N, C-alpha and C positions, 0 to 999 in steps of 0.2 A: 545476512547484510557484509557486506566488503569491508574489511580495516589493511592499510597499510601496515608492516612491523619494520622497524629497524636496529638494526644490533649495532654498537659502536665501541670502537676500540678493542680491546681485551675478551668481551664480551663476542665480537663476532668472530672472533677466532676459533673462543669455545665452543657456541653454537654449530659453526662449518656456516654461515651467510651473515649478507647482509641488512638485506629484505627481501620481504615475503607479501606478499598477498595474500592475507585468510578469509576467510568467509566463518564469519563468527555467529552465535547465536544473540537475536536481538536483546537478551539481557546480560551483556559479557560485560565484566572490569578487567581493568589492565591486567590482574593479578590471573584472572582466566587467559587473557591471550596471551603470557607468557606461557604459560603451562598446555594452549596449544601448537603454541608455536616451537615449543624446546620437547615436547613430550615430558619422561619423569626428572629432567635436570632442574634440582630445586634451583629459586633466584637465590643469585648471592648475597648476603648480605649487605644492607648498604646500597644495594643496587637504586641508581636515579633511576626515574623514570616522570614520561611527559607525553605528554596528548595535545597534539595539535599546537606543538612548541609551548607547553606551558607546562611546570612542573607537575604532577599527577603523585597521586598516592596509589596505593595496592589495588583500592575500592571505588578507585577514581570510575565511575559508568563509561562508557565505549560505543561511540553511535556510528550507524555508517558512512563511511568516505572517509574516518578518521584517522590520522597517521598516528601511531604510540612507539615511542624510543625507550630504549633502555640505556645506559650508561655506566659504564663500569665506577666503584667510586674510585672520587679523587683523591688521592696521596701525596702526599711529598711537598713542597713547597719552603718559602724561608721558615725560620723561629727566630727573626730577630737578632739575625748575626751582622 
């Protein structure tokens, strides 16, 4: 089955690609998509993941035609100053 994989911000730079089309097994999860897409690079801690624009976990199942997206953790922001 085919899934579209998207990497955003610093993950795009680390992986060296923004979008991929992968052929994956029928019983694939989000973390398995990561490993198939990037090989032996570990999934960075606190990476946000989404399937079809809805937040997902590492073990969320992926289906034919899905879009799987990986976002680096959000840092910074206001501290109430």
